[in-house]
PDB file with SEQRES, HELIX, SHEET and CRYST1 records, atoms N, CA, C and O in Angstrom:
SEQRES   1 A   91  MET SER ILE GLY CYS PHE ASP THR ARG GLY GLU ALA GLU          
SEQRES   2 A   91  ALA THR LYS LYS TYR ILE ILE GLY LYS PHE ALA ARG ALA          
SEQRES   3 A   91  MET LEU SER ILE LEU LYS VAL THR GLN ASN GLY ASN LYS          
SEQRES   4 A   91  PRO VAL TRP LYS MET ILE PRO LEU GLN ASP PHE THR PRO          
SEQRES   5 A   91  ASP SER ASP ILE ASP TRP SER LYS SER ILE PRO GLU ILE          
SEQRES   6 A   91  ASP ARG GLN LEU TYR ALA LYS TYR ARG LEU ASP GLU LYS          
SEQRES   7 A   91  GLU ILE ALA PHE ILE GLU SER HIS VAL LYS ALA MET GLU          
HELIX    1 AA1 ARG A    9  ILE A   20  1                                  12    
HELIX    2 AA2 LYS A   22  SER A   29  1                                   8    
HELIX    3 AA3 LYS A   39  TRP A   42  5                                   4    
HELIX    4 AA4 ILE A   62  LYS A   72  1                                  11    
HELIX    5 AA5 GLU A   77  HIS A   86  1                                  10    
CRYST1    1.000    1.000    1.000  90.00  90.00  90.00 P 1           1          
ATOM      1  N   MET A   1     112.517  73.684 113.444  1.00  0.00           N  
ATOM      2  CA  MET A   1     112.793  73.940 112.050  1.00  0.00           C  
ATOM      3  C   MET A   1     113.188  75.342 111.859  1.00  0.00           C  
ATOM      4  O   MET A   1     112.592  76.245 112.446  1.00  0.00           O  
ATOM      5  N   SER A   2     114.184  75.561 111.050  1.00  0.00           N  
ATOM      6  CA  SER A   2     114.676  76.910 110.801  1.00  0.00           C  
ATOM      7  C   SER A   2     114.024  77.446 109.490  1.00  0.00           C  
ATOM      8  O   SER A   2     114.007  76.750 108.475  1.00  0.00           O  
ATOM      9  N   ILE A   3     113.504  78.661 109.533  1.00  0.00           N  
ATOM     10  CA  ILE A   3     112.896  79.270 108.362  1.00  0.00           C  
ATOM     11  C   ILE A   3     113.908  80.049 107.597  1.00  0.00           C  
ATOM     12  O   ILE A   3     113.864  80.063 106.367  1.00  0.00           O  
ATOM     13  N   GLY A   4     114.842  80.715 108.281  1.00  0.00           N  
ATOM     14  CA  GLY A   4     115.797  81.525 107.568  1.00  0.00           C  
ATOM     15  C   GLY A   4     116.638  82.353 108.518  1.00  0.00           C  
ATOM     16  O   GLY A   4     116.450  82.358 109.735  1.00  0.00           O  
ATOM     17  N   CYS A   5     117.564  83.044 107.906  1.00  0.00           N  
ATOM     18  CA  CYS A   5     118.444  84.007 108.605  1.00  0.00           C  
ATOM     19  C   CYS A   5     118.110  85.384 108.005  1.00  0.00           C  
ATOM     20  O   CYS A   5     118.072  85.543 106.785  1.00  0.00           O  
ATOM     21  N   PHE A   6     117.874  86.358 108.861  1.00  0.00           N  
ATOM     22  CA  PHE A   6     117.385  87.627 108.358  1.00  0.00           C  
ATOM     23  C   PHE A   6     118.314  88.733 108.755  1.00  0.00           C  
ATOM     24  O   PHE A   6     118.945  88.692 109.810  1.00  0.00           O  
ATOM     25  N   ASP A   7     118.395  89.764 107.864  1.00  0.00           N  
ATOM     26  CA  ASP A   7     119.244  90.942 108.136  1.00  0.00           C  
ATOM     27  C   ASP A   7     118.540  91.919 109.055  1.00  0.00           C  
ATOM     28  O   ASP A   7     119.200  92.667 109.776  1.00  0.00           O  
ATOM     29  N   THR A   8     117.202  91.931 109.047  1.00  0.00           N  
ATOM     30  CA  THR A   8     116.453  92.879 109.886  1.00  0.00           C  
ATOM     31  C   THR A   8     115.287  92.226 110.580  1.00  0.00           C  
ATOM     32  O   THR A   8     114.819  91.161 110.177  1.00  0.00           O  
ATOM     33  N   ARG A   9     114.831  92.859 111.607  1.00  0.00           N  
ATOM     34  CA  ARG A   9     113.630  92.381 112.298  1.00  0.00           C  
ATOM     35  C   ARG A   9     112.422  92.474 111.368  1.00  0.00           C  
ATOM     36  O   ARG A   9     111.546  91.612 111.436  1.00  0.00           O  
ATOM     37  N   GLY A  10     112.339  93.489 110.500  1.00  0.00           N  
ATOM     38  CA  GLY A  10     111.235  93.641 109.569  1.00  0.00           C  
ATOM     39  C   GLY A  10     111.121  92.460 108.628  1.00  0.00           C  
ATOM     40  O   GLY A  10     110.015  92.006 108.337  1.00  0.00           O  
ATOM     41  N   GLU A  11     112.261  91.949 108.140  1.00  0.00           N  
ATOM     42  CA  GLU A  11     112.238  90.765 107.309  1.00  0.00           C  
ATOM     43  C   GLU A  11     111.704  89.522 108.035  1.00  0.00           C  
ATOM     44  O   GLU A  11     110.953  88.721 107.478  1.00  0.00           O  
ATOM     45  N   ALA A  12     112.120  89.399 109.293  1.00  0.00           N  
ATOM     46  CA  ALA A  12     111.632  88.252 110.110  1.00  0.00           C  
ATOM     47  C   ALA A  12     110.122  88.383 110.368  1.00  0.00           C  
ATOM     48  O   ALA A  12     109.401  87.386 110.339  1.00  0.00           O  
ATOM     49  N   GLU A  13     109.669  89.552 110.608  1.00  0.00           N  
ATOM     50  CA  GLU A  13     108.260  89.759 110.883  1.00  0.00           C  
ATOM     51  C   GLU A  13     107.429  89.520 109.609  1.00  0.00           C  
ATOM     52  O   GLU A  13     106.336  88.957 109.671  1.00  0.00           O  
ATOM     53  N   ALA A  14     107.964  89.958 108.449  1.00  0.00           N  
ATOM     54  CA  ALA A  14     107.305  89.695 107.170  1.00  0.00           C  
ATOM     55  C   ALA A  14     107.234  88.235 106.863  1.00  0.00           C  
ATOM     56  O   ALA A  14     106.233  87.771 106.317  1.00  0.00           O  
ATOM     57  N   THR A  15     108.261  87.488 107.195  1.00  0.00           N  
ATOM     58  CA  THR A  15     108.289  86.051 106.998  1.00  0.00           C  
ATOM     59  C   THR A  15     107.211  85.384 107.874  1.00  0.00           C  
ATOM     60  O   THR A  15     106.507  84.476 107.433  1.00  0.00           O  
ATOM     61  N   LYS A  16     107.107  85.851 109.103  1.00  0.00           N  
ATOM     62  CA  LYS A  16     106.109  85.286 110.005  1.00  0.00           C  
ATOM     63  C   LYS A  16     104.668  85.505 109.417  1.00  0.00           C  
ATOM     64  O   LYS A  16     103.829  84.604 109.425  1.00  0.00           O  
ATOM     65  N   LYS A  17     104.438  86.726 108.918  1.00  0.00           N  
ATOM     66  CA  LYS A  17     103.093  87.031 108.326  1.00  0.00           C  
ATOM     67  C   LYS A  17     102.859  86.077 107.157  1.00  0.00           C  
ATOM     68  O   LYS A  17     101.760  85.538 107.023  1.00  0.00           O  
ATOM     69  N   TYR A  18     103.860  85.856 106.313  1.00  0.00           N  
ATOM     70  CA  TYR A  18     103.732  84.979 105.169  1.00  0.00           C  
ATOM     71  C   TYR A  18     103.355  83.566 105.593  1.00  0.00           C  
ATOM     72  O   TYR A  18     102.406  82.981 105.072  1.00  0.00           O  
ATOM     73  N   ILE A  19     104.120  83.021 106.556  1.00  0.00           N  
ATOM     74  CA  ILE A  19     103.942  81.635 106.969  1.00  0.00           C  
ATOM     75  C   ILE A  19     102.611  81.384 107.666  1.00  0.00           C  
ATOM     76  O   ILE A  19     102.045  80.297 107.556  1.00  0.00           O  
ATOM     77  N   ILE A  20     102.116  82.374 108.374  1.00  0.00           N  
ATOM     78  CA  ILE A  20     100.781  82.131 109.030  1.00  0.00           C  
ATOM     79  C   ILE A  20      99.609  82.556 108.166  1.00  0.00           C  
ATOM     80  O   ILE A  20      98.457  82.311 108.523  1.00  0.00           O  
ATOM     81  N   GLY A  21      99.889  83.199 107.020  1.00  0.00           N  
ATOM     82  CA  GLY A  21      98.828  83.585 106.124  1.00  0.00           C  
ATOM     83  C   GLY A  21      98.179  82.363 105.443  1.00  0.00           C  
ATOM     84  O   GLY A  21      98.761  81.279 105.400  1.00  0.00           O  
ATOM     85  N   LYS A  22      97.000  82.562 104.930  1.00  0.00           N  
ATOM     86  CA  LYS A  22      96.278  81.469 104.264  1.00  0.00           C  
ATOM     87  C   LYS A  22      96.956  80.983 103.011  1.00  0.00           C  
ATOM     88  O   LYS A  22      96.947  79.782 102.739  1.00  0.00           O  
ATOM     89  N   PHE A  23      97.550  81.878 102.230  1.00  0.00           N  
ATOM     90  CA  PHE A  23      98.192  81.455 100.957  1.00  0.00           C  
ATOM     91  C   PHE A  23      99.271  80.413 101.208  1.00  0.00           C  
ATOM     92  O   PHE A  23      99.237  79.320 100.641  1.00  0.00           O  
ATOM     93  N   ALA A  24     100.242  80.764 102.074  1.00  0.00           N  
ATOM     94  CA  ALA A  24     101.350  79.824 102.315  1.00  0.00           C  
ATOM     95  C   ALA A  24     100.873  78.542 102.969  1.00  0.00           C  
ATOM     96  O   ALA A  24     101.385  77.470 102.647  1.00  0.00           O  
ATOM     97  N   ARG A  25      99.936  78.613 103.852  1.00  0.00           N  
ATOM     98  CA  ARG A  25      99.450  77.400 104.511  1.00  0.00           C  
ATOM     99  C   ARG A  25      98.663  76.547 103.547  1.00  0.00           C  
ATOM    100  O   ARG A  25      98.678  75.324 103.690  1.00  0.00           O  
ATOM    101  N   ALA A  26      97.976  77.114 102.574  1.00  0.00           N  
ATOM    102  CA  ALA A  26      97.285  76.349 101.560  1.00  0.00           C  
ATOM    103  C   ALA A  26      98.298  75.589 100.697  1.00  0.00           C  
ATOM    104  O   ALA A  26      98.091  74.426 100.353  1.00  0.00           O  
ATOM    105  N   MET A  27      99.409  76.278 100.351  1.00  0.00           N  
ATOM    106  CA  MET A  27     100.469  75.638  99.546  1.00  0.00           C  
ATOM    107  C   MET A  27     101.117  74.508 100.362  1.00  0.00           C  
ATOM    108  O   MET A  27     101.436  73.452  99.815  1.00  0.00           O  
ATOM    109  N   LEU A  28     101.305  74.731 101.653  1.00  0.00           N  
ATOM    110  CA  LEU A  28     101.886  73.703 102.518  1.00  0.00           C  
ATOM    111  C   LEU A  28     101.030  72.469 102.577  1.00  0.00           C  
ATOM    112  O   LEU A  28     101.542  71.350 102.609  1.00  0.00           O  
ATOM    113  N   SER A  29      99.709  72.666 102.591  1.00  0.00           N  
ATOM    114  CA  SER A  29      98.768  71.550 102.737  1.00  0.00           C  
ATOM    115  C   SER A  29      98.783  70.585 101.522  1.00  0.00           C  
ATOM    116  O   SER A  29      98.303  69.454 101.592  1.00  0.00           O  
ATOM    117  N   ILE A  30      99.366  71.099 100.391  1.00  0.00           N  
ATOM    118  CA  ILE A  30      99.397  70.234  99.192  1.00  0.00           C  
ATOM    119  C   ILE A  30     100.194  68.953  99.452  1.00  0.00           C  
ATOM    120  O   ILE A  30      99.803  67.873  99.010  1.00  0.00           O  
ATOM    121  N   LEU A  31     101.317  69.080 100.174  1.00  0.00           N  
ATOM    122  CA  LEU A  31     102.197  67.932 100.421  1.00  0.00           C  
ATOM    123  C   LEU A  31     102.182  67.449 101.861  1.00  0.00           C  
ATOM    124  O   LEU A  31     102.670  66.351 102.129  1.00  0.00           O  
ATOM    125  N   LYS A  32     101.655  68.201 102.780  1.00  0.00           N  
ATOM    126  CA  LYS A  32     101.697  67.846 104.203  1.00  0.00           C  
ATOM    127  C   LYS A  32     100.477  67.017 104.577  1.00  0.00           C  
ATOM    128  O   LYS A  32      99.363  67.533 104.661  1.00  0.00           O  
ATOM    129  N   VAL A  33     100.699  65.727 104.799  1.00  0.00           N  
ATOM    130  CA  VAL A  33      99.580  64.845 105.163  1.00  0.00           C  
ATOM    131  C   VAL A  33      99.685  64.351 106.565  1.00  0.00           C  
ATOM    132  O   VAL A  33      98.796  63.644 107.040  1.00  0.00           O  
ATOM    133  N   THR A  34     100.792  64.712 107.277  1.00  0.00           N  
ATOM    134  CA  THR A  34     100.955  64.343 108.691  1.00  0.00           C  
ATOM    135  C   THR A  34     101.344  65.564 109.438  1.00  0.00           C  
ATOM    136  O   THR A  34     101.466  66.638 108.848  1.00  0.00           O  
ATOM    137  N   GLN A  35     101.551  65.439 110.764  1.00  0.00           N  
ATOM    138  CA  GLN A  35     101.980  66.506 111.609  1.00  0.00           C  
ATOM    139  C   GLN A  35     103.472  66.880 111.360  1.00  0.00           C  
ATOM    140  O   GLN A  35     103.940  67.940 111.775  1.00  0.00           O  
ATOM    141  N   ASN A  36     104.176  65.989 110.682  1.00  0.00           N  
ATOM    142  CA  ASN A  36     105.620  66.307 110.387  1.00  0.00           C  
ATOM    143  C   ASN A  36     105.721  67.507 109.495  1.00  0.00           C  
ATOM    144  O   ASN A  36     104.962  67.637 108.534  1.00  0.00           O  
ATOM    145  N   GLY A  37     106.640  68.383 109.792  1.00  0.00           N  
ATOM    146  CA  GLY A  37     106.844  69.576 108.999  1.00  0.00           C  
ATOM    147  C   GLY A  37     108.216  69.602 108.381  1.00  0.00           C  
ATOM    148  O   GLY A  37     108.836  70.661 108.285  1.00  0.00           O  
ATOM    149  N   ASN A  38     108.722  68.401 107.941  1.00  0.00           N  
ATOM    150  CA  ASN A  38     110.064  68.320 107.421  1.00  0.00           C  
ATOM    151  C   ASN A  38     110.236  69.074 106.088  1.00  0.00           C  
ATOM    152  O   ASN A  38     109.261  69.492 105.464  1.00  0.00           O  
ATOM    153  N   LYS A  39     111.459  69.228 105.687  1.00  0.00           N  
ATOM    154  CA  LYS A  39     111.776  70.098 104.558  1.00  0.00           C  
ATOM    155  C   LYS A  39     111.005  69.817 103.243  1.00  0.00           C  
ATOM    156  O   LYS A  39     110.567  70.770 102.600  1.00  0.00           O  
ATOM    157  N   PRO A  40     110.825  68.552 102.824  1.00  0.00           N  
ATOM    158  CA  PRO A  40     110.137  68.312 101.549  1.00  0.00           C  
ATOM    159  C   PRO A  40     108.722  68.879 101.463  1.00  0.00           C  
ATOM    160  O   PRO A  40     108.282  69.227 100.367  1.00  0.00           O  
ATOM    161  N   VAL A  41     108.022  68.982 102.532  1.00  0.00           N  
ATOM    162  CA  VAL A  41     106.591  69.488 102.462  1.00  0.00           C  
ATOM    163  C   VAL A  41     106.543  70.962 102.203  1.00  0.00           C  
ATOM    164  O   VAL A  41     105.481  71.481 101.860  1.00  0.00           O  
ATOM    165  N   TRP A  42     107.670  71.681 102.352  1.00  0.00           N  
ATOM    166  CA  TRP A  42     107.707  73.110 102.146  1.00  0.00           C  
ATOM    167  C   TRP A  42     108.009  73.493 100.735  1.00  0.00           C  
ATOM    168  O   TRP A  42     107.977  74.682 100.418  1.00  0.00           O  
ATOM    169  N   LYS A  43     108.312  72.530  99.834  1.00  0.00           N  
ATOM    170  CA  LYS A  43     108.793  72.854  98.491  1.00  0.00           C  
ATOM    171  C   LYS A  43     107.711  73.521  97.585  1.00  0.00           C  
ATOM    172  O   LYS A  43     108.068  74.141  96.584  1.00  0.00           O  
ATOM    173  N   MET A  44     106.470  73.410  97.900  1.00  0.00           N  
ATOM    174  CA  MET A  44     105.395  74.018  97.150  1.00  0.00           C  
ATOM    175  C   MET A  44     105.197  75.510  97.505  1.00  0.00           C  
ATOM    176  O   MET A  44     104.468  76.215  96.807  1.00  0.00           O  
ATOM    177  N   ILE A  45     105.823  75.974  98.553  1.00  0.00           N  
ATOM    178  CA  ILE A  45     105.610  77.332  99.001  1.00  0.00           C  
ATOM    179  C   ILE A  45     106.644  78.236  98.283  1.00  0.00           C  
ATOM    180  O   ILE A  45     107.847  78.061  98.477  1.00  0.00           O  
ATOM    181  N   PRO A  46     106.204  79.156  97.493  1.00  0.00           N  
ATOM    182  CA  PRO A  46     107.134  80.037  96.751  1.00  0.00           C  
ATOM    183  C   PRO A  46     107.953  80.904  97.681  1.00  0.00           C  
ATOM    184  O   PRO A  46     107.413  81.456  98.640  1.00  0.00           O  
ATOM    185  N   LEU A  47     109.239  81.038  97.423  1.00  0.00           N  
ATOM    186  CA  LEU A  47     110.095  81.926  98.190  1.00  0.00           C  
ATOM    187  C   LEU A  47     109.697  83.373  97.870  1.00  0.00           C  
ATOM    188  O   LEU A  47     109.264  83.665  96.755  1.00  0.00           O  
ATOM    189  N   GLN A  48     109.839  84.251  98.819  1.00  0.00           N  
ATOM    190  CA  GLN A  48     109.462  85.667  98.696  1.00  0.00           C  
ATOM    191  C   GLN A  48     110.638  86.549  99.052  1.00  0.00           C  
ATOM    192  O   GLN A  48     111.585  86.118  99.710  1.00  0.00           O  
ATOM    193  N   ASP A  49     110.564  87.789  98.609  1.00  0.00           N  
ATOM    194  CA  ASP A  49     111.483  88.817  99.028  1.00  0.00           C  
ATOM    195  C   ASP A  49     110.838  89.492 100.182  1.00  0.00           C  
ATOM    196  O   ASP A  49     109.770  90.081 100.014  1.00  0.00           O  
ATOM    197  N   PHE A  50     111.420  89.445 101.351  1.00  0.00           N  
ATOM    198  CA  PHE A  50     110.848  90.022 102.543  1.00  0.00           C  
ATOM    199  C   PHE A  50     111.443  91.368 102.891  1.00  0.00           C  
ATOM    200  O   PHE A  50     111.194  91.896 103.975  1.00  0.00           O  
ATOM    201  N   THR A  51     112.229  91.932 101.985  1.00  0.00           N  
ATOM    202  CA  THR A  51     112.811  93.227 102.204  1.00  0.00           C  
ATOM    203  C   THR A  51     111.821  94.339 101.804  1.00  0.00           C  
ATOM    204  O   THR A  51     110.778  94.048 101.218  1.00  0.00           O  
ATOM    205  N   PRO A  52     112.126  95.563 102.102  1.00  0.00           N  
ATOM    206  CA  PRO A  52     111.239  96.660 101.665  1.00  0.00           C  
ATOM    207  C   PRO A  52     111.155  96.815 100.167  1.00  0.00           C  
ATOM    208  O   PRO A  52     110.266  97.516  99.685  1.00  0.00           O  
ATOM    209  N   ASP A  53     112.044  96.188  99.401  1.00  0.00           N  
ATOM    210  CA  ASP A  53     111.978  96.272  97.902  1.00  0.00           C  
ATOM    211  C   ASP A  53     111.021  95.222  97.340  1.00  0.00           C  
ATOM    212  O   ASP A  53     110.885  95.136  96.119  1.00  0.00           O  
ATOM    213  N   SER A  54     110.380  94.453  98.137  1.00  0.00           N  
ATOM    214  CA  SER A  54     109.503  93.366  97.656  1.00  0.00           C  
ATOM    215  C   SER A  54     108.296  93.939  96.896  1.00  0.00           C  
ATOM    216  O   SER A  54     107.890  95.083  97.099  1.00  0.00           O  
ATOM    217  N   ASP A  55     107.750  93.110  96.029  1.00  0.00           N  
ATOM    218  CA  ASP A  55     106.521  93.432  95.319  1.00  0.00           C  
ATOM    219  C   ASP A  55     105.284  93.237  96.212  1.00  0.00           C  
ATOM    220  O   ASP A  55     104.169  93.557  95.798  1.00  0.00           O  
ATOM    221  N   ILE A  56     105.472  92.723  97.415  1.00  0.00           N  
ATOM    222  CA  ILE A  56     104.454  92.531  98.405  1.00  0.00           C  
ATOM    223  C   ILE A  56     104.667  93.607  99.516  1.00  0.00           C  
ATOM    224  O   ILE A  56     105.781  93.790 100.005  1.00  0.00           O  
ATOM    225  N   ASP A  57     103.602  94.287  99.886  1.00  0.00           N  
ATOM    226  CA  ASP A  57     103.718  95.218 101.007  1.00  0.00           C  
ATOM    227  C   ASP A  57     103.518  94.502 102.318  1.00  0.00           C  
ATOM    228  O   ASP A  57     102.382  94.274 102.733  1.00  0.00           O  
ATOM    229  N   TRP A  58     104.562  94.157 102.952  1.00  0.00           N  
ATOM    230  CA  TRP A  58     104.509  93.317 104.152  1.00  0.00           C  
ATOM    231  C   TRP A  58     104.036  94.113 105.368  1.00  0.00           C  
ATOM    232  O   TRP A  58     103.821  93.533 106.432  1.00  0.00           O  
ATOM    233  N   SER A  59     103.874  95.398 105.233  1.00  0.00           N  
ATOM    234  CA  SER A  59     103.389  96.192 106.369  1.00  0.00           C  
ATOM    235  C   SER A  59     101.847  96.058 106.534  1.00  0.00           C  
ATOM    236  O   SER A  59     101.290  96.483 107.546  1.00  0.00           O  
ATOM    237  N   LYS A  60     101.197  95.483 105.558  1.00  0.00           N  
ATOM    238  CA  LYS A  60      99.746  95.306 105.567  1.00  0.00           C  
ATOM    239  C   LYS A  60      99.318  94.185 106.522  1.00  0.00           C  
ATOM    240  O   LYS A  60     100.165  93.465 107.052  1.00  0.00           O  
ATOM    241  N   SER A  61      98.024  94.038 106.737  1.00  0.00           N  
ATOM    242  CA  SER A  61      97.521  92.970 107.548  1.00  0.00           C  
ATOM    243  C   SER A  61      97.657  91.618 106.765  1.00  0.00           C  
ATOM    244  O   SER A  61      97.808  91.602 105.543  1.00  0.00           O  
ATOM    245  N   ILE A  62      97.597  90.528 107.504  1.00  0.00           N  
ATOM    246  CA  ILE A  62      97.727  89.259 106.855  1.00  0.00           C  
ATOM    247  C   ILE A  62      96.687  89.008 105.755  1.00  0.00           C  
ATOM    248  O   ILE A  62      97.046  88.521 104.683  1.00  0.00           O  
ATOM    249  N   PRO A  63      95.388  89.332 105.996  1.00  0.00           N  
ATOM    250  CA  PRO A  63      94.438  89.150 104.886  1.00  0.00           C  
ATOM    251  C   PRO A  63      94.777  90.005 103.672  1.00  0.00           C  
ATOM    252  O   PRO A  63      94.579  89.561 102.541  1.00  0.00           O  
ATOM    253  N   GLU A  64      95.287  91.229 103.876  1.00  0.00           N  
ATOM    254  CA  GLU A  64      95.715  92.058 102.746  1.00  0.00           C  
ATOM    255  C   GLU A  64      96.890  91.463 102.036  1.00  0.00           C  
ATOM    256  O   GLU A  64      96.961  91.518 100.808  1.00  0.00           O  
ATOM    257  N   ILE A  65      97.831  90.886 102.782  1.00  0.00           N  
ATOM    258  CA  ILE A  65      99.001  90.227 102.183  1.00  0.00           C  
ATOM    259  C   ILE A  65      98.527  89.007 101.396  1.00  0.00           C  
ATOM    260  O   ILE A  65      99.050  88.747 100.313  1.00  0.00           O  
ATOM    261  N   ASP A  66      97.571  88.266 101.897  1.00  0.00           N  
ATOM    262  CA  ASP A  66      97.083  87.090 101.163  1.00  0.00           C  
ATOM    263  C   ASP A  66      96.469  87.588  99.817  1.00  0.00           C  
ATOM    264  O   ASP A  66      96.698  86.973  98.776  1.00  0.00           O  
ATOM    265  N   ARG A  67      95.713  88.672  99.843  1.00  0.00           N  
ATOM    266  CA  ARG A  67      95.135  89.191  98.612  1.00  0.00           C  
ATOM    267  C   ARG A  67      96.206  89.590  97.611  1.00  0.00           C  
ATOM    268  O   ARG A  67      96.042  89.370  96.411  1.00  0.00           O  
ATOM    269  N   GLN A  68      97.301  90.176  98.086  1.00  0.00           N  
ATOM    270  CA  GLN A  68      98.405  90.569  97.209  1.00  0.00           C  
ATOM    271  C   GLN A  68      99.027  89.290  96.585  1.00  0.00           C  
ATOM    272  O   GLN A  68      99.390  89.271  95.409  1.00  0.00           O  
ATOM    273  N   LEU A  69      99.136  88.237  97.404  1.00  0.00           N  
ATOM    274  CA  LEU A  69      99.737  86.988  96.903  1.00  0.00           C  
ATOM    275  C   LEU A  69      98.802  86.286  95.905  1.00  0.00           C  
ATOM    276  O   LEU A  69      99.265  85.708  94.921  1.00  0.00           O  
ATOM    277  N   TYR A  70      97.477  86.338  96.162  1.00  0.00           N  
ATOM    278  CA  TYR A  70      96.538  85.746  95.173  1.00  0.00           C  
ATOM    279  C   TYR A  70      96.686  86.456  93.862  1.00  0.00           C  
ATOM    280  O   TYR A  70      96.645  85.803  92.819  1.00  0.00           O  
ATOM    281  N   ALA A  71      96.858  87.778  93.851  1.00  0.00           N  
ATOM    282  CA  ALA A  71      96.997  88.556  92.604  1.00  0.00           C  
ATOM    283  C   ALA A  71      98.350  88.243  91.966  1.00  0.00           C  
ATOM    284  O   ALA A  71      98.419  88.046  90.753  1.00  0.00           O  
ATOM    285  N   LYS A  72      99.440  88.192  92.764  1.00  0.00           N  
ATOM    286  CA  LYS A  72     100.754  87.908  92.231  1.00  0.00           C  
ATOM    287  C   LYS A  72     100.832  86.569  91.502  1.00  0.00           C  
ATOM    288  O   LYS A  72     101.490  86.453  90.468  1.00  0.00           O  
ATOM    289  N   TYR A  73     100.178  85.595  92.031  1.00  0.00           N  
ATOM    290  CA  TYR A  73     100.191  84.264  91.462  1.00  0.00           C  
ATOM    291  C   TYR A  73      98.958  83.978  90.590  1.00  0.00           C  
ATOM    292  O   TYR A  73      98.721  82.840  90.183  1.00  0.00           O  
ATOM    293  N   ARG A  74      98.205  85.003  90.321  1.00  0.00           N  
ATOM    294  CA  ARG A  74      97.056  84.960  89.374  1.00  0.00           C  
ATOM    295  C   ARG A  74      96.087  83.854  89.688  1.00  0.00           C  
ATOM    296  O   ARG A  74      95.658  83.111  88.805  1.00  0.00           O  
ATOM    297  N   LEU A  75      95.739  83.749  90.978  1.00  0.00           N  
ATOM    298  CA  LEU A  75      94.715  82.753  91.399  1.00  0.00           C  
ATOM    299  C   LEU A  75      93.378  83.286  90.911  1.00  0.00           C  
ATOM    300  O   LEU A  75      93.128  84.492  90.923  1.00  0.00           O  
ATOM    301  N   ASP A  76      92.518  82.360  90.477  1.00  0.00           N  
ATOM    302  CA  ASP A  76      91.237  82.765  89.998  1.00  0.00           C  
ATOM    303  C   ASP A  76      90.249  82.761  91.180  1.00  0.00           C  
ATOM    304  O   ASP A  76      90.580  82.313  92.278  1.00  0.00           O  
ATOM    305  N   GLU A  77      89.064  83.257  90.936  1.00  0.00           N  
ATOM    306  CA  GLU A  77      88.083  83.398  92.032  1.00  0.00           C  
ATOM    307  C   GLU A  77      87.773  82.080  92.680  1.00  0.00           C  
ATOM    308  O   GLU A  77      87.581  82.039  93.895  1.00  0.00           O  
ATOM    309  N   LYS A  78      87.714  80.992  91.933  1.00  0.00           N  
ATOM    310  CA  LYS A  78      87.426  79.677  92.451  1.00  0.00           C  
ATOM    311  C   LYS A  78      88.529  79.199  93.393  1.00  0.00           C  
ATOM    312  O   LYS A  78      88.253  78.636  94.452  1.00  0.00           O  
ATOM    313  N   GLU A  79      89.785  79.431  92.993  1.00  0.00           N  
ATOM    314  CA  GLU A  79      90.907  79.033  93.844  1.00  0.00           C  
ATOM    315  C   GLU A  79      90.951  79.898  95.130  1.00  0.00           C  
ATOM    316  O   GLU A  79      91.225  79.389  96.216  1.00  0.00           O  
ATOM    317  N   ILE A  80      90.691  81.153  94.992  1.00  0.00           N  
ATOM    318  CA  ILE A  80      90.691  82.033  96.157  1.00  0.00           C  
ATOM    319  C   ILE A  80      89.570  81.610  97.092  1.00  0.00           C  
ATOM    320  O   ILE A  80      89.778  81.524  98.303  1.00  0.00           O  
ATOM    321  N   ALA A  81      88.392  81.346  96.556  1.00  0.00           N  
ATOM    322  CA  ALA A  81      87.238  80.950  97.399  1.00  0.00           C  
ATOM    323  C   ALA A  81      87.587  79.641  98.154  1.00  0.00           C  
ATOM    324  O   ALA A  81      87.259  79.495  99.332  1.00  0.00           O  
ATOM    325  N   PHE A  82      88.240  78.717  97.476  1.00  0.00           N  
ATOM    326  CA  PHE A  82      88.592  77.471  98.091  1.00  0.00           C  
ATOM    327  C   PHE A  82      89.530  77.704  99.285  1.00  0.00           C  
ATOM    328  O   PHE A  82      89.310  77.178 100.376  1.00  0.00           O  
ATOM    329  N   ILE A  83      90.594  78.514  99.046  1.00  0.00           N  
ATOM    330  CA  ILE A  83      91.508  78.811 100.168  1.00  0.00           C  
ATOM    331  C   ILE A  83      90.828  79.507 101.283  1.00  0.00           C  
ATOM    332  O   ILE A  83      90.993  79.132 102.444  1.00  0.00           O  
ATOM    333  N   GLU A  84      90.048  80.534 100.965  1.00  0.00           N  
ATOM    334  CA  GLU A  84      89.356  81.313 101.976  1.00  0.00           C  
ATOM    335  C   GLU A  84      88.343  80.480 102.791  1.00  0.00           C  
ATOM    336  O   GLU A  84      88.115  80.769 103.966  1.00  0.00           O  
ATOM    337  N   SER A  85      87.754  79.480 102.191  1.00  0.00           N  
ATOM    338  CA  SER A  85      86.778  78.651 102.892  1.00  0.00           C  
ATOM    339  C   SER A  85      87.359  77.441 103.591  1.00  0.00           C  
ATOM    340  O   SER A  85      86.732  76.894 104.498  1.00  0.00           O  
ATOM    341  N   HIS A  86      88.578  77.002 103.178  1.00  0.00           N  
ATOM    342  CA  HIS A  86      89.155  75.805 103.761  1.00  0.00           C  
ATOM    343  C   HIS A  86      90.328  75.987 104.708  1.00  0.00           C  
ATOM    344  O   HIS A  86      90.699  75.076 105.448  1.00  0.00           O  
ATOM    345  N   VAL A  87      90.908  77.192 104.669  1.00  0.00           N  
ATOM    346  CA  VAL A  87      92.048  77.474 105.534  1.00  0.00           C  
ATOM    347  C   VAL A  87      91.619  78.493 106.621  1.00  0.00           C  
ATOM    348  O   VAL A  87      91.215  79.613 106.307  1.00  0.00           O  
ATOM    349  N   LYS A  88      91.713  78.094 107.855  1.00  0.00           N  
ATOM    350  CA  LYS A  88      91.337  78.978 108.970  1.00  0.00           C  
ATOM    351  C   LYS A  88      92.383  79.998 109.170  1.00  0.00           C  
ATOM    352  O   LYS A  88      93.571  79.732 108.992  1.00  0.00           O  
ATOM    353  N   ALA A  89      91.947  81.215 109.554  1.00  0.00           N  
ATOM    354  CA  ALA A  89      92.862  82.314 109.840  1.00  0.00           C  
ATOM    355  C   ALA A  89      93.641  82.035 111.115  1.00  0.00           C  
ATOM    356  O   ALA A  89      93.107  81.489 112.080  1.00  0.00           O  
ATOM    357  N   MET A  90      94.908  82.417 111.101  1.00  0.00           N  
ATOM    358  CA  MET A  90      95.736  82.369 112.288  1.00  0.00           C  
ATOM    359  C   MET A  90      96.182  83.802 112.619  1.00  0.00           C  
ATOM    360  O   MET A  90      96.447  84.588 111.709  1.00  0.00           O  
ATOM    361  N   GLU A  91      96.262  84.133 113.852  1.00  0.00           N  
ATOM    362  CA  GLU A  91      96.752  85.465 114.198  1.00  0.00           C  
ATOM    363  C   GLU A  91      97.837  85.372 115.208  1.00  0.00           C  
ATOM    364  O   GLU A  91      98.380  86.395 115.627  1.00  0.00           O  
TER     365      GLU A  91                                                      
END                                                                             
């Protein structure tokens, strides 16, 4: 599966951090009920700006990026606790 075409290595690395972070994987799990990762199951994951102009600081660690995403999308403490307790960290 292709994730995208990037202008810089930094954008590709930021995308990797996003995809393996808990936030994106929690959004993926909303529609993904099998091992198939076809295009329709990705529609719940919000697109991001992976450039240095982004509102997310992609140079941070994955847990710090997840916290930025929780704030960006105004997740409440209950939603954050659910994601943190149900989605295992990937490194």
